[in-house]
C-alpha positions as CSV (number, residue, x, y, z in Angstrom):
1,X,-57.2,16.9,-93.7
2,X,-54.0,18.3,-95.1
3,X,-55.9,19.9,-98.0
4,X,-58.3,21.6,-95.5
5,X,-55.3,22.9,-93.4
6,X,-53.5,24.2,-96.5
7,X,-56.7,25.9,-97.8
8,X,-57.3,27.5,-94.4
9,X,-53.7,28.7,-94.3
10,X,-53.9,30.2,-97.8
11,X,-57.2,31.9,-97.0
12,X,-55.8,33.3,-93.7
13,X,-52.7,34.6,-95.6
14,X,-54.8,36.3,-98.3
15,X,-57.0,37.9,-95.6
16,X,-54.0,39.0,-93.6
17,X,-52.3,40.6,-96.6
18,X,-55.6,42.2,-97.7
19,X,-56.3,43.7,-94.2
20,X,-52.7,44.9,-93.9
21,X,-52.9,46.7,-97.2
22,X,-56.2,48.4,-96.2
23,X,-54.8,49.3,-92.8
24,X,-51.8,51.0,-94.5
25,X,-54.0,53.2,-96.6
26,X,-55.0,56.4,-95.0
27,X,-57.7,58.4,-96.8
28,X,-57.9,61.2,-94.2
29,X,-57.7,64.8,-95.4
30,X,-54.4,65.1,-93.4
31,X,-52.9,62.1,-95.4
32,X,-54.1,63.6,-98.7
33,X,-52.5,67.0,-97.9
34,X,-49.3,65.2,-96.7
35,X,-49.1,63.4,-100.0
36,X,-49.7,66.6,-102.0
37,X,-46.9,68.3,-100.0
38,X,-44.5,65.4,-100.7
39,X,-45.4,65.5,-104.4
40,X,-44.7,69.2,-104.5
41,X,-41.4,68.7,-102.7
42,X,-40.4,65.9,-105.1
43,X,-41.2,68.2,-108.0
44,X,-39.1,71.0,-106.6
45,X,-36.2,68.7,-105.9
46,X,-36.4,67.3,-109.5
47,X,-36.5,70.9,-111.0
48,X,-34.2,72.6,-108.5
49,X,-31.9,70.2,-106.8
50,X,-30.0,71.7,-103.9
51,X,-26.4,72.7,-104.4
52,X,-23.9,70.8,-102.4
53,X,-21.4,73.1,-100.8
54,X,-17.7,72.5,-101.3
55,X,-16.9,74.0,-97.9
56,X,-19.0,74.9,-94.9
57,X,-18.2,78.1,-93.1
58,X,-20.8,77.1,-90.5
59,X,-18.8,74.0,-89.6
60,X,-15.7,76.1,-89.5
61,X,-17.2,78.4,-87.0
62,X,-18.5,75.5,-84.9
63,X,-15.0,74.0,-84.9
64,X,-13.4,77.3,-83.9
65,X,-15.9,77.6,-81.0
66,X,-14.9,74.1,-79.9
67,X,-11.2,75.0,-80.2
68,X,-11.9,78.1,-78.1
69,X,-14.2,76.7,-75.4
70,X,-14.3,72.9,-75.8
71,X,-10.8,71.8,-75.3
72,X,-9.1,70.7,-72.0
73,X,-6.8,73.7,-72.4
74,X,-10.0,75.9,-72.2
75,X,-10.5,74.9,-68.5
76,X,-10.5,78.1,-66.5
77,X,-10.7,80.3,-69.6
78,X,-12.2,83.7,-68.9
79,X,-15.2,85.2,-70.7
80,X,-15.9,89.0,-70.8
81,X,-19.6,89.7,-70.7
82,X,-20.6,93.2,-71.6
83,X,-24.2,94.3,-70.9
84,X,-25.9,97.2,-72.6
85,X,-29.1,98.7,-71.0
86,X,-31.9,100.6,-72.7
87,X,-30.1,103.9,-72.2
88,X,-27.1,102.6,-74.2
89,X,-24.9,102.3,-71.1
90,X,-22.4,99.5,-70.8
91,X,-21.2,97.4,-67.9
92,X,-19.3,94.2,-67.7
93,X,-18.5,91.0,-65.8
94,X,-15.4,88.8,-66.0
95,X,-16.4,85.2,-65.6
96,X,-14.5,81.9,-65.4
97,X,-15.9,79.9,-68.3
98,X,-19.0,80.8,-70.3
99,X,-22.2,82.2,-68.9
100,X,-24.9,79.5,-69.0
101,X,-28.6,79.9,-69.7
102,X,-31.1,78.4,-67.2
103,X,-32.5,76.6,-70.2
104,X,-29.3,74.5,-70.5
105,X,-29.7,71.2,-68.6
106,X,-27.1,68.7,-67.5
107,X,-29.6,65.9,-67.7
108,X,-32.5,65.0,-70.0
109,X,-35.7,66.8,-69.1
110,X,-37.8,63.7,-69.9
111,X,-37.7,60.1,-70.9
112,X,-39.9,58.1,-73.3
113,X,-41.8,55.2,-71.9
114,X,-44.1,52.6,-73.6
115,X,-47.6,52.4,-72.3
116,X,-50.9,50.8,-73.4
117,X,-51.7,54.1,-75.1
118,X,-48.4,54.2,-77.0
119,X,-45.2,56.2,-76.3
120,X,-45.4,58.8,-73.6
121,X,-42.9,61.4,-72.5
122,X,-42.5,61.4,-68.7
123,X,-40.9,64.5,-67.1
124,X,-37.8,63.9,-65.0
125,X,-36.8,66.0,-62.0
126,X,-34.0,68.4,-62.3
127,X,-30.7,67.9,-60.4
128,X,-32.1,69.7,-57.4
129,X,-35.1,67.3,-57.3
130,X,-37.6,69.8,-58.6
131,X,-39.6,69.8,-61.8
132,X,-39.6,72.7,-64.3
133,X,-40.5,73.2,-67.9
134,X,-37.8,75.9,-68.2
135,X,-40.3,78.4,-69.6
136,X,-39.4,82.0,-68.9
137,X,-35.9,81.3,-67.7
138,X,-34.0,81.1,-71.1
139,X,-33.1,84.8,-70.8
140,X,-31.5,84.3,-67.4
141,X,-27.8,83.5,-67.4
142,X,-25.4,82.6,-64.6
143,X,-21.7,82.2,-64.1
144,X,-18.9,82.6,-61.5
145,X,-16.6,85.6,-61.0
146,X,-13.1,85.2,-62.4
147,X,-11.2,86.0,-59.2
148,X,-13.5,85.5,-56.3
149,X,-15.7,82.6,-57.6
150,X,-18.8,84.6,-56.6
151,X,-22.0,83.4,-58.2
152,X,-23.4,86.0,-60.7
153,X,-26.7,86.0,-62.5
154,X,-28.2,88.4,-65.1
155,X,-31.4,88.5,-67.0
156,X,-31.8,89.9,-70.5
157,X,-34.8,91.6,-72.0
158,X,-36.5,95.0,-71.8
159,X,-33.9,96.5,-74.3
160,X,-31.0,94.9,-72.5
161,X,-28.5,92.8,-74.4
162,X,-25.1,91.2,-73.9
163,X,-22.0,90.7,-75.8
164,X,-19.6,87.9,-75.1
165,X,-15.8,88.0,-75.8
166,X,-13.0,85.6,-74.9
167,X,-10.7,88.6,-74.3
168,X,-11.3,92.2,-73.3
169,X,-13.1,94.2,-76.0
170,X,-11.3,97.2,-77.4
171,X,-14.1,99.3,-79.0
172,X,-14.7,102.6,-77.1
173,X,-18.1,101.7,-75.8
174,X,-16.7,98.6,-74.2
175,X,-13.5,100.1,-72.9
176,X,-15.5,102.7,-71.0
177,X,-17.9,100.0,-69.6
178,X,-18.6,100.0,-65.8
179,X,-17.4,97.1,-63.7
180,X,-20.5,95.2,-62.5
181,X,-18.9,92.2,-60.6
182,X,-16.1,91.7,-58.1
183,X,-13.4,91.3,-60.8
184,X,-12.2,94.1,-63.0
185,X,-10.4,93.6,-66.3
186,X,-7.2,94.9,-64.6
187,X,-7.5,92.1,-62.0
188,X,-7.3,89.4,-64.6
189,X,-5.4,91.1,-67.4
190,X,-2.4,88.9,-68.2
């Protein structure tokens, strides 16, 4: 009896390993092309390894951004937003803090759940209880006026762009910009 049980266990193990190996092999055209791409990448890496930088100016810029806007001492810091329209005319807002894109969210837009069909992304409501995919709103920004706290919103596009500074800009096109919000630079100038 023990011999039969051992033989059956050995046969089951061999079959399981064999089926697992077959299941892992993917002969689809997509798998073939993926393997070719990986082979090509391996060849490039072997022939042209990527240089490792000694210093990262990108990281330096990120750290300077954090020092400017991401420290507790930055609370209440003003931003100077200059807008240029299609005619080349400039205007400005003075905001408390940074302008924020409607695409920026304070909570995750979805969560991943397990289901009988695999993993599924389920949309979550926004803070106001509504659902949105955010499409079409990334070019709309909002903020609050520096002296009055009034809500301000502006949309970019159609040959309109904006420039953001953490202090009043001194170039002639900016110094002659029209005040567009309740606060003027003179109202907040230290």
